[in-house]
VEXKOLLUM-588655 format. One record per atom (N, C-alpha, C, O): residue in three letters; atom name; x, y, z. Coordinates in Angstrom, 2 decimals, decimal comma. Each point is the difference from the previous one (the first is absolute). Layout:
! residues N
- ALA / CA / X / Y / Z;
...
This chain:
! residues 138
- MET / N / -14,40 / -51,91 / -38,06;
- MET / CA / 0,58 / -0,67 / 1,15;
- MET / C / 1,46 / 0,41 / 0,08;
- MET / O / 0,67 / 0,16 / -1,02;
- ILE / N / -0,17 / 0,02 / 2,30;
- ILE / CA / 1,40 / 0,23 / 0,28;
- ILE / C / 0,45 / -0,83 / 1,14;
- ILE / O / -0,83 / -0,44 / 0,80;
- VAL / N / 2,11 / 0,22 / -0,68;
- VAL / CA / 0,57 / -0,61 / 1,23;
- VAL / C / 0,49 / 1,10 / 0,86;
- VAL / O / 0,67 / 0,91 / -0,49;
- VAL / N / -0,96 / -0,95 / 1,79;
- VAL / CA / 0,46 / 1,00 / 0,88;
- VAL / C / 0,92 / -0,66 / 1,08;
- VAL / O / -0,25 / -1,15 / 0,36;
- ASP / N / 1,19 / 1,77 / 0,13;
- ASP / CA / 0,74 / -0,56 / 1,11;
- ASP / C / -0,67 / 0,38 / 1,33;
- ASP / O / -0,93 / 0,81 / 0,04;
- THR / N / 1,41 / -1,41 / 1,02;
- THR / CA / -0,64 / 0,18 / 1,30;
- THR / C / -0,08 / 1,39 / 0,50;
- THR / O / -0,96 / 0,34 / 0,69;
- ASN / N / 1,97 / 0,53 / -1,01;
- ASN / CA / 0,06 / 1,37 / 0,41;
- ASN / C / -1,19 / 0,78 / -0,62;
- ASN / O / -0,58 / 0,87 / 0,66;
- VAL / N / 0,22 / -1,18 / -1,91;
- VAL / CA / -1,16 / 0,68 / -0,66;
- VAL / C / -1,24 / -0,34 / 0,81;
- VAL / O / -0,78 / 0,89 / 0,36;
- VAL / N / 0,59 / -2,16 / -0,06;
- VAL / CA / -1,13 / -0,44 / 0,72;
- VAL / C / -0,04 / 0,75 / 1,34;
- VAL / O / -1,01 / 0,57 / 0,39;
- ALA / N / 2,14 / -0,61 / 0,29;
- ALA / CA / 0,04 / 0,62 / 1,32;
- ALA / C / -0,29 / 1,50 / -0,02;
- ALA / O / -0,74 / 0,49 / 0,86;
- TYR / N / 1,27 / 0,23 / -1,79;
- TYR / CA / -0,24 / 1,41 / -0,10;
- TYR / C / -1,45 / 0,31 / -0,38;
- TYR / O / -0,48 / 1,08 / 0,31;
- LEU / N / -0,21 / -1,97 / -0,96;
- LEU / CA / -1,38 / 0,19 / -0,35;
- LEU / C / -0,84 / -0,02 / 1,24;
- LEU / O / -0,98 / 0,73 / 0,08;
- LEU / N / 1,32 / -1,55 / 0,91;
- LEU / CA / -0,86 / -0,22 / 1,16;
- LEU / C / 0,57 / 0,60 / 1,23;
- LEU / O / -0,76 / 0,21 / 0,95;
- ILE / N / 2,03 / 0,10 / -0,86;
- ILE / CA / 0,57 / 0,61 / 1,20;
- ILE / C / 0,50 / 1,44 / -0,38;
- ILE / O / 0,91 / 0,17 / -0,81;
- PRO / N / -1,54 / 0,80 / 1,40;
- PRO / CA / 0,40 / 1,42 / -0,39;
- PRO / C / 1,55 / 0,21 / 0,17;
- PRO / O / 0,58 / -0,37 / 1,02;
- GLY / N / 0,01 / 0,96 / -2,00;
- GLY / CA / 1,44 / 0,28 / 0,00;
- GLY / C / 0,34 / 0,89 / -1,13;
- GLY / O / -0,87 / 0,53 / -0,70;
- GLU / N / 2,17 / -0,37 / 0,53;
- GLU / CA / 0,45 / 1,01 / -1,00;
- GLU / C / -0,37 / -0,29 / -1,45;
- GLU / O / -0,07 / 0,91 / -0,83;
- HIS / N / -0,18 / -2,21 / 0,54;
- HIS / CA / -0,33 / -0,41 / -1,32;
- HIS / C / -1,44 / -0,43 / -0,28;
- HIS / O / -0,35 / -0,51 / -1,06;
- THR / N / -0,47 / 0,76 / 2,14;
- THR / CA / -1,37 / -0,47 / -0,12;
- THR / C / -0,77 / 0,67 / -1,21;
- THR / O / -0,77 / -0,69 / -0,68;
- ASP / N / 0,96 / 1,93 / 0,45;
- ASP / CA / -0,70 / 0,66 / -1,12;
- ASP / C / 0,46 / -0,64 / -1,32;
- ASP / O / -0,82 / -0,15 / -0,91;
- VAL / N / 2,03 / -0,22 / 0,76;
- VAL / CA / 0,40 / -0,64 / -1,27;
- VAL / C / -0,59 / -1,42 / -0,08;
- VAL / O / -0,50 / -0,39 / -1,05;
- ALA / N / 0,56 / -0,38 / 2,16;
- ALA / CA / -0,62 / -1,32 / -0,01;
- ALA / C / -1,48 / 0,07 / -0,35;
- ALA / O / -0,50 / -0,84 / -0,75;
- ARG / N / -0,17 / 1,79 / 1,27;
- ARG / CA / -1,45 / 0,19 / -0,29;
- ARG / C / -0,22 / 0,37 / -1,49;
- ARG / O / -0,99 / -0,39 / -0,62;
- ALA / N / 1,92 / 1,13 / 0,10;
- ALA / CA / -0,13 / 0,35 / -1,46;
- ALA / C / 0,36 / -1,20 / -0,83;
- ALA / O / -0,57 / -0,15 / -1,08;
- VAL / N / 1,43 / -0,69 / 1,49;
- VAL / CA / 0,29 / -1,26 / -0,74;
- VAL / C / -1,27 / -0,84 / 0,01;
- VAL / O / -0,39 / -0,53 / -1,04;
- PHE / N / -0,27 / 0,40 / 2,17;
- PHE / CA / -1,23 / -0,78 / 0,15;
- PHE / C / -1,11 / 0,60 / -0,90;
- PHE / O / -0,77 / -0,73 / -0,61;
- ALA / N / 0,72 / 2,05 / 0,55;
- ALA / CA / -1,04 / 0,64 / -0,80;
- ALA / C / 0,26 / -0,29 / -1,47;
- ALA / O / -0,94 / -0,17 / -0,78;
- ARG / N / 2,17 / 0,12 / 0,41;
- ARG / CA / 0,35 / -0,21 / -1,43;
- ARG / C / -0,25 / -1,43 / -0,41;
- ARG / O / -0,50 / -0,28 / -1,09;
- ASP / N / 0,87 / -0,68 / 2,01;
- ASP / CA / -0,27 / -1,40 / -0,23;
- ASP / C / -0,16 / -0,73 / 1,30;
- ASP / O / 0,98 / -0,29 / 0,70;
- PRO / N / -2,26 / -0,01 / -0,36;
- PRO / CA / -0,28 / -0,68 / 1,29;
- PRO / C / 0,08 / -1,51 / -0,02;
- PRO / O / -0,32 / -0,65 / 0,99;
- VAL / N / 0,74 / 0,11 / -2,10;
- VAL / CA / 0,16 / -1,46 / -0,14;
- VAL / C / 1,47 / -0,39 / 0,33;
- VAL / O / 0,86 / 0,02 / -0,88;
- TRP / N / -0,60 / -0,35 / 2,09;
- TRP / CA / 1,40 / -0,23 / 0,46;
- TRP / C / 0,28 / -1,49 / 0,17;
- TRP / O / -0,86 / -0,76 / 0,42;
- ALA / N / 2,02 / 0,36 / -0,75;
- ALA / CA / 0,47 / -1,36 / 0,17;
- ALA / C / 1,34 / 0,04 / 0,73;
- ALA / O / 0,69 / 1,02 / 0,01;
- ALA / N / -0,33 / -2,19 / 0,62;
- ALA / CA / 1,29 / -0,08 / 0,69;
- ALA / C / 0,28 / -1,44 / 0,28;
- ALA / O / -0,91 / -0,83 / -0,08;
- PRO / N / 2,18 / 0,48 / 0,43;
- PRO / CA / 0,24 / -1,37 / 0,47;
- PRO / C / -0,58 / -0,14 / 1,40;
- PRO / O / -0,12 / 0,97 / 0,75;
- LEU / N / -0,21 / -2,18 / -0,42;
- LEU / CA / -0,70 / -0,32 / 1,29;
- LEU / C / 0,80 / 0,54 / 1,19;
- LEU / O / -0,59 / 0,36 / 1,02;
- LEU / N / 1,89 / -0,31 / -1,13;
- LEU / CA / 0,82 / 0,49 / 1,10;
- LEU / C / -0,29 / 1,41 / 0,42;
- LEU / O / 0,43 / 0,40 / 1,08;
- TRP / N / -1,15 / 0,36 / -1,87;
- TRP / CA / -0,27 / 1,38 / 0,40;
- TRP / C / -0,72 / 0,02 / 1,32;
- TRP / O / 0,20 / 0,93 / 0,78;
- ARG / N / -1,08 / -1,97 / -0,48;
- ARG / CA / -0,69 / -0,02 / 1,27;
- ARG / C / 0,91 / 0,06 / 1,17;
- ARG / O / -0,19 / 0,83 / 0,89;
- SER / N / 1,16 / -1,65 / -0,86;
- SER / CA / 0,99 / -0,01 / 1,12;
- SER / C / 0,79 / 1,28 / 0,00;
- SER / O / 0,31 / 0,50 / 1,08;
- GLU / N / 0,04 / 0,03 / -2,17;
- GLU / CA / 0,80 / 1,20 / -0,02;
- GLU / C / -0,90 / 1,19 / 0,58;
- GLU / O / 0,51 / 0,87 / 0,71;
- LEU / N / -1,76 / -0,88 / -1,01;
- LEU / CA / -0,83 / 1,05 / 0,57;
- LEU / C / -0,21 / -0,18 / 1,52;
- LEU / O / -0,05 / 0,98 / 0,74;
- ARG / N / -0,06 / -2,26 / -0,28;
- ARG / CA / 0,00 / -0,20 / 1,45;
- ARG / C / 1,26 / 0,51 / 0,64;
- ARG / O / -0,02 / 0,56 / 1,10;
- ASN / N / 1,12 / -0,76 / -1,80;
- ASN / CA / 1,28 / 0,49 / 0,49;
- ASN / C / 0,06 / 1,52 / 0,02;
- ASN / O / 0,68 / 0,55 / 0,87;
- VAL / N / -1,34 / 0,17 / -1,77;
- VAL / CA / -0,11 / 1,38 / 0,02;
- VAL / C / -0,90 / 0,46 / 1,20;
- VAL / O / 0,32 / 0,99 / 0,64;
- LEU / N / -1,39 / -1,69 / -0,36;
- LEU / CA / -0,91 / 0,35 / 1,05;
- LEU / C / 0,54 / -0,24 / 1,37;
- LEU / O / -0,43 / 0,68 / 0,93;
- ALA / N / 1,37 / -1,62 / -0,72;
- ALA / CA / 0,46 / -0,41 / 1,26;
- ALA / C / 0,65 / 1,19 / 0,82;
- ALA / O / -0,27 / 0,15 / 1,19;
- PRO / N / 1,12 / 0,67 / -1,84;
- PRO / CA / 0,57 / 1,15 / 0,75;
- PRO / C / -1,09 / 1,01 / 0,43;
- PRO / O / 0,13 / 0,65 / 1,04;
- TYR / N / -1,21 / -0,51 / -1,85;
- TYR / CA / -1,10 / 0,89 / 0,43;
- TYR / C / -0,60 / -0,51 / 1,28;
- TYR / O / -0,34 / 0,79 / 0,88;
- LEU / N / 0,20 / -2,11 / -0,73;
- LEU / CA / -0,54 / -0,56 / 1,20;
- LEU / C / 0,93 / 0,22 / 1,17;
- LEU / O / -0,40 / 0,47 / 1,07;
- ARG / N / 1,64 / -0,81 / -1,29;
- ARG / CA / 1,02 / 0,11 / 1,11;
- ARG / C / 0,14 / 1,43 / 0,47;
- ARG / O / 0,19 / 0,20 / 1,20;
- ARG / N / -0,28 / 0,83 / -2,05;
- ARG / CA / 0,08 / 1,37 / 0,35;
- ARG / C / -1,27 / 0,57 / 0,64;
- ARG / O / 0,01 / 1,06 / 0,64;
- GLY / N / -1,10 / -1,83 / -0,84;
- GLY / CA / -1,25 / 0,45 / 0,53;
- GLY / C / -0,78 / 0,93 / -0,96;
- GLY / O / -1,01 / 0,60 / 0,37;
- ASP / N / 1,52 / -0,52 / -1,60;
- ASP / CA / -0,67 / 0,82 / -1,01;
- ASP / C / -1,23 / -0,61 / -0,55;
- ASP / O / -0,79 / 0,69 / -0,63;
- MET / N / 0,58 / -1,96 / 0,84;
- MET / CA / -1,15 / -0,77 / -0,47;
- MET / C / -0,31 / -1,05 / 1,08;
- MET / O / 0,93 / -0,47 / 0,66;
- ASP / N / -2,17 / 0,08 / -0,48;
- ASP / CA / -0,29 / -1,16 / 0,78;
- ASP / C / -0,18 / -1,16 / -0,89;
- ASP / O / -0,04 / 0,16 / -1,22;
- VAL / N / -0,08 / -1,36 / 1,79;
- VAL / CA / -0,11 / -1,20 / -0,79;
- VAL / C / -1,25 / 0,01 / -0,87;
- VAL / O / 0,02 / -0,53 / -1,11;
- VAL / N / -1,12 / 1,13 / 1,61;
- VAL / CA / -1,21 / 0,08 / -0,74;
- VAL / C / 0,17 / 0,83 / -1,25;
- VAL / O / -0,47 / -0,40 / -1,07;
- HIS / N / 1,12 / 1,54 / 1,17;
- HIS / CA / 0,25 / 0,86 / -1,10;
- HIS / C / 0,91 / -0,71 / -1,04;
- HIS / O / -0,30 / -0,04 / -1,19;
- ALA / N / 1,40 / -0,50 / 1,68;
- ALA / CA / 1,01 / -0,68 / -0,82;
- ALA / C / -0,74 / -1,15 / -0,83;
- ALA / O / 0,19 / -0,17 / -1,21;
- THR / N / -1,00 / -0,57 / 1,95;
- THR / CA / -0,66 / -1,15 / -0,63;
- THR / C / -1,03 / 0,56 / -1,11;
- THR / O / -0,20 / -0,62 / -1,04;
- MET / N / -0,39 / 1,76 / 1,34;
- MET / CA / -0,88 / 0,59 / -1,03;
- MET / C / 0,79 / 0,45 / -1,21;
- MET / O / -0,46 / -0,20 / -1,13;
- VAL / N / 1,58 / 0,78 / 1,31;
- VAL / CA / 0,87 / 0,40 / -1,10;
- VAL / C / 0,38 / -1,21 / -0,83;
- VAL / O / -0,06 / 0,05 / -1,23;
- GLN / N / 0,46 / -1,15 / 1,88;
- GLN / CA / 0,41 / -1,22 / -0,67;
- GLN / C / -1,19 / -0,52 / -0,82;
- GLN / O / 0,15 / -0,36 / -1,17;
- ALA / N / -1,34 / 0,33 / 1,81;
- ALA / CA / -1,20 / -0,49 / -0,65;
- ALA / C / -0,38 / 0,79 / -1,24;
- ALA / O / -0,34 / -0,57 / -1,04;
- LEU / N / 0,41 / 1,88 / 1,16;
- LEU / CA / -0,30 / 0,83 / -1,16;
- LEU / C / 0,99 / -0,18 / -1,13;
- LEU / O / -0,37 / 0,01 / -1,18;
- ALA / N / 1,63 / -0,18 / 1,53;
- ALA / CA / 1,06 / -0,23 / -1,05;
- ALA / C / -0,29 / -1,40 / -0,66;
- ALA / O / 0,08 / -0,12 / -1,23;
- GLU / N / -0,38 / -0,88 / 1,99;
- GLU / CA / -0,29 / -1,32 / -0,49;
- GLU / C / -1,20 / 0,00 / -0,97;
- GLU / O / -0,01 / -0,70 / -1,01;
- GLU / N / -1,00 / 1,52 / 1,36;
- GLU / CA / -1,14 / 0,17 / -0,86;
- GLU / C / 0,35 / 0,63 / -1,29;
- GLU / O / -0,50 / -0,39 / -1,06;
- CYS / N / 1,37 / 1,38 / 1,13;
- CYS / CA / 0,50 / 0,71 / -1,21;
- CYS / C / 0,67 / -0,90 / -0,99;
- CYS / O / -0,11 / 0,23 / -1,20;
- LEU / N / 0,79 / -1,26 / 1,65;
- LEU / CA / 0,83 / -0,91 / -0,80;
- LEU / C / -0,64 / -1,34 / -0,17;
- LEU / O / 0,58 / -0,87 / -0,64;
- LEU / N / -1,77 / 0,67 / 1,20;
- LEU / CA / -0,66 / -1,31 / 0,01;
- LEU / C / -0,11 / -0,55 / -1,48;
- LEU / O / -0,51 / 0,66 / -0,90;
- GLY / N / 1,01 / -1,86 / 0,74;
- GLY / CA / -0,15 / -0,70 / -1,25;
- GLY / C / 1,13 / 0,37 / -1,00;
- GLY / O / 0,02 / -0,50 / -1,12;
- ARG / N / 0,90 / 1,38 / 1,54;
- ARG / CA / 1,14 / 0,38 / -0,83;
- ARG / C / 1,29 / -0,11 / 0,68;
- ARG / O / 0,92 / 0,78 / -0,24;
- GLU / N / -0,82 / -1,77 / 1,12;
- GLU / CA / 1,27 / -0,38 / 0,71;
- GLU / C / 0,61 / -1,20 / -0,70;
- GLU / O / -0,68 / -0,98 / -0,29;
- HIS / N / 1,95 / 1,07 / 0,05;
- HIS / CA / 0,64 / -1,05 / -0,86;
- HIS / C / 1,15 / -0,68 / 0,77;
- HIS / O / 0,65 / 0,63 / 0,84;
- VAL / N / -0,42 / -1,85 / -1,12;
- VAL / CA / 1,15 / -0,74 / 0,50;
- VAL / C / 0,91 / -0,26 / -1,15;
- VAL / O / -0,40 / -0,57 / -1,01;
- MET / N / 1,58 / 0,97 / 1,15;
- MET / CA / 0,99 / -0,07 / -1,15;
- MET / C / 0,83 / -1,23 / 0,17;
- MET / O / 0,22 / -0,49 / 1,11;
- GLU / N / 0,26 / -0,03 / -2,28;
- GLU / CA / 0,92 / -1,15 / 0,07;
- GLU / C / 1,32 / 0,40 / 0,62;
- GLU / O / 0,62 / 1,00 / -0,37;
- SER / N / -0,23 / -1,82 / 1,33;
- SER / CA / 1,25 / 0,26 / 0,75;
- SER / C / 1,20 / 0,17 / -0,89;
- SER / O / 0,80 / 0,93 / 0,17;
- ALA / N / -0,68 / -1,84 / -1,11;
- ALA / CA / 1,24 / 0,02 / -0,81;
- ALA / C / 0,10 / 1,30 / -0,79;
- ALA / O / 1,11 / 0,51 / -0,14;
- ALA / N / -2,20 / 0,06 / -0,38;
- ALA / CA / -0,02 / 1,32 / -0,72;
- ALA / C / 0,34 / 1,08 / 0,92;
- ALA / O / 0,77 / 0,89 / -0,38;
- VAL / N / -1,28 / -0,88 / 1,61;
- VAL / CA / 0,20 / 1,05 / 0,89;
- VAL / C / 1,48 / -0,03 / 0,43;
- VAL / O / 0,65 / 1,04 / 0,00;
- LEU / N / -0,11 / -2,21 / 0,36;
- LEU / CA / 1,42 / -0,14 / 0,38;
- LEU / C / 0,93 / 0,41 / -1,09;
- LEU / O / 1,04 / 0,62 / 0,25;
- GLU / N / -1,42 / -0,97 / -1,49;
- GLU / CA / 0,90 / 0,34 / -1,11;
- GLU / C / 0,03 / 1,55 / -0,15;
- GLU / O / 1,08 / 0,56 / -0,18;
- LEU / N / -2,16 / 0,10 / 0,24;
- LEU / CA / -0,12 / 1,43 / -0,08;
- LEU / C / 0,76 / 0,71 / 1,15;
- LEU / O / 0,69 / 1,00 / -0,19;
- ALA / N / -0,87 / -1,56 / 1,37;
- ALA / CA / 0,78 / 0,48 / 1,17;
- ALA / C / 1,48 / -0,06 / -0,19;
- ALA / O / 0,76 / 0,92 / 0,31;
- ASN / N / -0,38 / -2,08 / -0,83;
- ASN / CA / 1,43 / -0,25 / -0,25;
- ASN / C / 0,60 / 0,96 / -1,04;
- ASN / O / 1,09 / 0,53 / 0,19;
- THR / N / -1,83 / -0,32 / -1,31;
- THR / CA / 0,56 / 0,82 / -1,12;
- THR / C / -0,17 / 1,50 / 0,36;
- THR / O / 0,81 / 0,82 / -0,43;
- SER / N / -1,81 / -0,47 / 1,19;
- SER / CA / -0,20 / 1,47 / 0,25;
- SER / C / 0,64 / 0,53 / 1,27;
- SER / O / 0,19 / 1,21 / 0,17;
- GLY / N / 0,13 / -2,15 / 0,73;
- GLY / CA / 0,55 / 0,44 / 1,31;
- GLY / C / -1,11 / 0,52 / 0,94;
- GLY / O / 0,32 / 0,47 / 1,09;
- ARG / N / -1,54 / -0,53 / -1,44;
- ARG / CA / -1,09 / 0,46 / 0,87;
- ARG / C / -0,51 / -1,17 / 0,84;
- ARG / O / 0,32 / -1,16 / -0,27;
- SER / N / -1,11 / 1,48 / 1,27;
- SER / CA / -0,55 / -1,00 / 0,89;
- SER / C / -0,97 / -0,88 / -0,76;
- SER / O / -0,59 / 0,39 / -1,01;
- ALA / N / 0,45 / -1,56 / 1,54;
- ALA / CA / -1,03 / -0,89 / -0,59;
- ALA / C / -1,41 / 0,59 / 0,23;
- ALA / O / -0,91 / -0,21 / -0,81;
- TYR / N / 0,73 / 0,94 / 1,90;
- TYR / CA / -1,26 / 0,70 / 0,22;
- TYR / C / -0,32 / 0,94 / -1,12;
- TYR / O / -1,06 / -0,06 / -0,63;
- ASP / N / 2,02 / 0,92 / 0,38;
- ASP / CA / -0,25 / 0,96 / -1,17;
- ASP / C / -0,16 / -0,72 / -1,32;
- ASP / O / -0,81 / 0,39 / -0,84;
- CYS / N / 1,54 / -1,40 / 0,68;
- CYS / CA / -0,04 / -0,75 / -1,34;
- CYS / C / -1,39 / -0,68 / -0,14;
- CYS / O / -0,46 / -0,18 / -1,13;
- GLU / N / -0,18 / -0,18 / 2,21;
- GLU / CA / -1,38 / -0,59 / -0,17;
- GLU / C / -0,90 / 1,02 / -0,66;
- GLU / O / -0,78 / -0,33 / -0,89;
- PHE / N / 0,90 / 1,64 / 1,36;
- PHE / CA / -0,90 / 1,03 / -0,58;
- PHE / C / 0,27 / 0,22 / -1,45;
- PHE / O / -0,91 / 0,17 / -0,81;
- VAL / N / 2,21 / -0,17 / 0,48;
- VAL / CA / 0,43 / 0,21 / -1,44;
- VAL / C / -0,55 / -1,17 / -0,85;
- VAL / O / -0,51 / 0,18 / -1,11;
- MET / N / 0,65 / -1,37 / 1,67;
- MET / CA / -0,46 / -1,19 / -0,77;
- MET / C / -1,50 / 0,03 / -0,23;
- MET / O / -0,42 / -0,32 / -1,11;
- VAL / N / -0,40 / 0,68 / 2,08;
- VAL / CA / -1,38 / 0,11 / -0,20;
- VAL / C / -0,35 / 0,97 / -1,10;
- VAL / O / -0,83 / -0,29 / -0,86;
- ALA / N / 1,50 / 1,49 / 0,90;
- ALA / CA / -0,23 / 0,99 / -1,08;
- ALA / C / 0,40 / -0,54 / -1,31;
- ALA / O / -0,73 / 0,18 / -0,97;
- ARG / N / 1,85 / -0,84 / 0,88;
- ARG / CA / 0,41 / -0,57 / -1,29;
- ARG / C / -0,96 / -1,10 / -0,50;
- ARG / O / -0,36 / 0,01 / -1,18;
- VAL / N / -0,04 / -0,91 / 2,03;
- VAL / CA / -0,96 / -1,04 / -0,39;
- VAL / C / -1,26 / 0,61 / -0,45;
- VAL / O / -0,53 / -0,41 / -1,04;
- LEU / N / 0,00 / 1,38 / 1,74;
- LEU / CA / -1,28 / 0,69 / -0,36;
- LEU / C / 0,12 / 0,97 / -1,14;
- LEU / O / -0,99 / 0,45 / -0,58;
- ARG / N / 2,32 / -0,11 / 0,24;
- ARG / CA / 0,30 / 1,02 / -0,99;
- ARG / C / -0,72 / 1,35 / 0,30;
- ARG / O / -0,70 / 0,57 / -0,83;
- VAL / N / 0,95 / -0,13 / 2,05;
- VAL / CA / -0,47 / 1,25 / 0,48;
- VAL / C / 1,11 / 0,70 / 0,78;
- VAL / O / 0,94 / -0,66 / 0,43;
- PRO / N / -1,03 / 1,95 / -0,23;
- PRO / CA / 1,06 / 0,67 / 0,78;
- PRO / C / -0,07 / -0,30 / 1,50;
- PRO / O / -1,06 / -0,22 / 0,58;
- LEU / N / 2,23 / 0,23 / 0,00;
- LEU / CA / 0,15 / -0,01 / 1,46;
- LEU / C / 0,09 / 1,41 / 0,48;
- LEU / O / 0,96 / 0,70 / -0,32;
- VAL / N / -1,94 / -0,25 / 1,08;
- VAL / CA / -0,02 / 1,38 / 0,50;
- VAL / C / 0,58 / -0,01 / 1,40;
- VAL / O / -0,43 / -0,77 / 0,86;
- THR / N / 1,45 / 1,66 / -0,64;
- THR / CA / 0,76 / -0,05 / 1,21;
- THR / C / 0,52 / 1,38 / 0,38;
- THR / O / 0,05 / 0,90 / -0,84;
- PHE / N / 0,34 / -0,73 / 2,09;
- PHE / CA / 0,68 / 1,19 / 0,48;
- PHE / C / 1,53 / -0,38 / 0,13;
- PHE / O / 0,82 / 0,88 / 0,27;
- ASP / N / -0,48 / -2,08 / -0,45;
- ASP / CA / 1,36 / -0,49 / 0,23;
- ASP / C / 0,99 / 0,43 / -1,14;
- ASP / O / -0,09 / -0,46 / -1,14;
- ARG / N / 0,99 / 1,32 / 1,51;
- ARG / CA / 0,96 / 0,54 / -1,03;
- ARG / C / 0,93 / -1,07 / -0,60;
- ARG / O / 0,36 / 0,02 / -1,18;
- GLN / N / 0,00 / -0,96 / 2,08;
- GLN / CA / 0,91 / -1,04 / -0,50;
- GLN / C / -0,73 / -0,95 / -0,93;
- GLN / O / 0,60 / -0,46 / -0,96;
- LEU / N / -1,86 / 0,15 / 1,19;
- LEU / CA / -0,77 / -0,85 / -0,95;
- LEU / C / -0,14 / 0,78 / -1,29;
- LEU / O / 0,11 / -0,59 / -1,08;
- LEU / N / -0,35 / 1,91 / 1,15;
- LEU / CA / -0,14 / 0,79 / -1,24;
- LEU / C / 1,30 / -0,05 / -0,85;
- LEU / O / -0,03 / -0,12 / -1,22;
- ARG / N / 1,16 / 0,22 / 1,94;
- ARG / CA / 1,29 / -0,03 / -0,73;
- ARG / C / 0,34 / -1,41 / -0,51;
- ARG / O / 0,53 / -0,17 / -1,10;
- THR / N / -0,82 / -0,80 / 1,90;
- THR / CA / 0,40 / -1,39 / -0,44;
- THR / C / -0,93 / -0,55 / -1,05;
- THR / O / 0,47 / -0,77 / -0,84;
- PHE / N / -1,77 / 1,10 / 0,83;
- PHE / CA / -0,93 / -0,59 / -0,89;
- PHE / C / -0,82 / 1,08 / -0,74;
- PHE / O / -1,22 / 0,05 / 0,10;
- PRO / N / 1,95 / 0,84 / -0,86;
- PRO / CA / -0,74 / 1,09 / -0,70;
- PRO / C / -1,01 / -0,42 / -1,00;
- PRO / O / -0,93 / 0,74 / -0,31;
- GLU / N / 1,10 / -2,01 / -0,23;
- GLU / CA / -1,00 / -0,49 / -0,99;
- GLU / C / -1,23 / -0,49 / 0,66;
- GLU / O / -1,00 / -0,20 / -0,68;
- THR / N / 1,02 / -0,01 / 2,00;
- THR / CA / -1,15 / -0,54 / 0,68;
- THR / C / -0,61 / 0,94 / 1,04;
- THR / O / -1,22 / 0,11 / 0,12;
- ALA / N / 2,10 / 0,56 / 0,62;
- ALA / CA / -0,47 / 0,84 / 1,07;
- ALA / C / -0,19 / 1,49 / -0,46;
- ALA / O / 0,73 / 0,56 / -0,83;
- VAL / N / -1,76 / 0,00 / 1,43;
- VAL / CA / -0,34 / 1,45 / -0,31;
- VAL / C / -0,26 / 0,67 / 1,32;
- VAL / O / -0,63 / -0,58 / 0,88;
- SER / N / 1,13 / 1,79 / -0,75;
- SER / CA / -0,19 / 0,81 / 1,18;
- SER / C / -1,46 / 0,26 / 0,27;
- SER / O / -0,76 / 0,35 / -0,91;
- ALA / N / 0,34 / -0,52 / 2,15;
- ALA / CA / -1,38 / 0,25 / 0,40;
- ALA / C / -0,39 / 1,44 / -0,46;
- ALA / O / -1,09 / 0,20 / -0,54;
- SER / N / 1,94 / 0,76 / 0,73;
- SER / CA / -0,32 / 1,38 / -0,33;
- SER / C / -0,20 / 0,14 / -1,49;
- SER / O / -0,91 / 0,70 / -0,42;
- VAL / N / 1,72 / -1,35 / -0,41;
- VAL / CA / -0,08 / 0,05 / -1,44;
- VAL / C / -1,28 / -0,64 / -0,45;
- VAL / O / -0,70 / 0,56 / -0,83;
- PHE / N / 0,37 / -1,76 / 1,38;
- PHE / CA / -1,14 / -0,72 / -0,35;
- PHE / C / -1,25 / 0,85 / 0,39;
- PHE / O / -0,92 / 0,14 / -0,81;
- ALA / N / 0,90 / 0,41 / 1,99;
- ALA / CA / -1,14 / 0,77 / 0,45;
- ALA / C / -0,28 / 1,22 / -0,89;
- ALA / O / -1,14 / 0,42 / -0,20;
- ALA / N / 2,24 / 0,12 / -0,31;
- ALA / CA / -0,06 / 1,20 / -0,87;
- ALA / C / -0,54 / -0,35 / -1,39;
- ALA / O / -0,35 / 0,88 / -0,79;
- GLY / N / 0,28 / -2,21 / 0,48;
- GLY / CA / -0,48 / -0,47 / -1,23;
- GLY / C / 0,99 / 0,15 / -1,18;
- GLY / O / -0,37 / 0,29 / -1,14;
- SER / N / 1,63 / -0,51 / 1,51;
- SER / CA / 1,06 / 0,14 / -0,97;
- SER / C / -0,26 / -0,89 / -1,23;
- SER / O / -0,49 / -1,12 / 0,12;
- PRO / N / 0,83 / 1,64 / -1,30;
- PRO / CA / -0,26 / -0,80 / -1,20;
- PRO / C / 0,81 / -1,34 / 0,05;
- PRO / O / 1,06 / -0,08 / 0,63;
- GLY / N / -1,59 / -0,92 / -1,28;
- GLY / CA / 0,74 / -1,22 / -0,15;
- GLY / C / -0,27 / -0,95 / 1,14;
- GLY / O / 0,50 / -1,12 / -0,06;
- ARG / N / -1,21 / 1,45 / 1,05;
- ARG / CA / -0,35 / -0,87 / 1,15;
- ARG / C / -1,47 / -0,04 / 0,20;
- ARG / O / -0,48 / -0,67 / 0,92;
């Protein structure tokens, strides 16, 4: 099991520059977990596709449903005090800190494309590319 941030989920299901890496992450470990807020973040990723006409509502809803199926039963709600403390000490958003907290609680890596997360939380976060390549120690 790994924790993935919303961008990893999005790239898995929406073709883009990192889709091959996201698929390789899924192939290496398909048991994904995340904080419950990932659902809203993915909807926020999908909204511009709808506004630009790159997707219709049926397609976007299908992407959301596939993603929800992928994470079903492994969505977590974190204690607010712990998330706020981490946000305060790290300078990162509470959104980002929820992903970090889930990974820490589950004692698994947080797989991400986010360079700032990788720099701020090197003991928790691992690059999606590094994870997909099967780097030792993860």
